[in-house]
N, C-alpha and C positions, 0 to 999 in steps of 0.2 A: 504494500500500500504506500510505503514511503516514496517509491519511484513514481507512482501515479500522482501523488500529491505534488512532488517537486516538478513533475512534467506539466501539470495544470498551471501551477504558478509561473513557471518559466515561459510556457506557451502564451500566457496572458501578460507577459512582461512585468510581472510583479516580483519584488524582492522575496526571497525565501526566508521568512522570519519564523520564529517559534510560534507566535500568535497565529499567523496565517496558516501554518502547517496544522496546528492543533484544531483550529476552527474548521478548516477544510476537512480534516479527518472526521470530525463530528458529523458533518453533512454527508460524507461518504458512508458512514456507519448507520445513519438514520434512515428509517423506512418512511418517515413522514417529514413534515415541515417543522422548523425550530423557531421559537420566539427568542428575542434578545435575552430574556430572563433565563430561558433554557440553556443557552450557550454560556452565560455567566455562571450558572449553577454547575454545569458540567466541566467547566474549566477551573472551577474553584477560585481561589484567591490569586491564581497565577497571572491573570490579566485583568486590568481594571476596565471599568465600563466604557471609557473613551476608546481604549484599544479595541474592544469588541465592536463598538460602533464604527470606528474607522475601517476596520477589517471588513465588516458587512458592507459598508458603503463602497469600498474598493471592489469587492466581489460583485456587487450589483452593477457597478459601472462597467466592469469587464465582461458581463454576461455569464459569470460563473454561477450565480444564484438569481432567483427572481423573488419578488415580494408577493405576499398573499394577504389581502385584507381579511379581517375577521369581524364577527358580530360584536365582540367585546372591545373593538377599536385597537386591538393589539395587531401588530404586523408580524407575520410569520415569514420564514424564508425557506426556500427549497432549492436544491440543485437544478440547474438548467441542463437539459439533455443535449440540445444542439444550438444553443444560443452563442452569439458572438457579441463583442463590444458594440458593434454597429447595428446588430439586428437581433433583438429579443424575439423568440418564437414561443411565447407562452400562451398560445391560443388553445388552452385546454381548461377543463373545469377542475376546480378544487373541491374536495369533500371534507367537511369538518364534522366529526362525530360529537354529538352533544353529550355522550356518555363518558368517553375516555379523553376527549379533548384533542385527539390526534387530527391533524390536517394532512390530507393525502392528495397528491397530484393524480388525476385520472387522465393519463396520457392519451388513452384511446378514445376519450370522450371529448369531442371538440365543441367549442362555443358555436351556437347556431348563427347563421348569417343575420346581420342586423342592418336594415336599411334606414339610414338617417334622413331627416328632411334636407331639402336643398340648402346648401350653404354650410352644412355641418360636416366636419371631417373627424373621424375617430383616430386616436393615436394608441389607445390601449383599451382592451376590454377585460374586465375582471369578473369572473363568475364563480361564486362560492355556493355550494349546495350543502345544507346542514341536515343532519338526521342521525341515524344509528349505523355504524359501520358493521361489516360482516363479523368482526370479532366480538362485538358487544350485543348482537341480536339476542333476544331471549332464547334460552335453550342452548346457546353456544358456550361451551365450557372453557374456551381458550381466550379469555379476556386479556387484553394487553394493558399494561400500566401506562398512564399518561407520560408523554415525553418530557 
């Protein structure tokens, strides 16, 4: 995983720092999206809030991660699959489980086409569906802990 992390940072012309490596590792190990607080908690006292914020901002600008709004006004972040600095391709739906709190990118579910009135131009479409994930459905014994 170390080579993968260094490769992502170098390919995006970012310095290979301990904070960037650790935060990128968290994203690579996560099956869902992470909030700023999740990252702070998982990195412990190793990195301060500003370092985490700046790292997330750099990753967003380079197309390494994308942001996901949530109903509680917190922003979560997830790895981009095929984005670049110039072209974020995040036209997929995000699912937020109201039971466990996990937010998941639904890569194979695309945002429906939206026709805007004349004179309007979209730059970004964000779609979040909330409900109960497959792991938290009643009768499912494999509940996941919140991220």
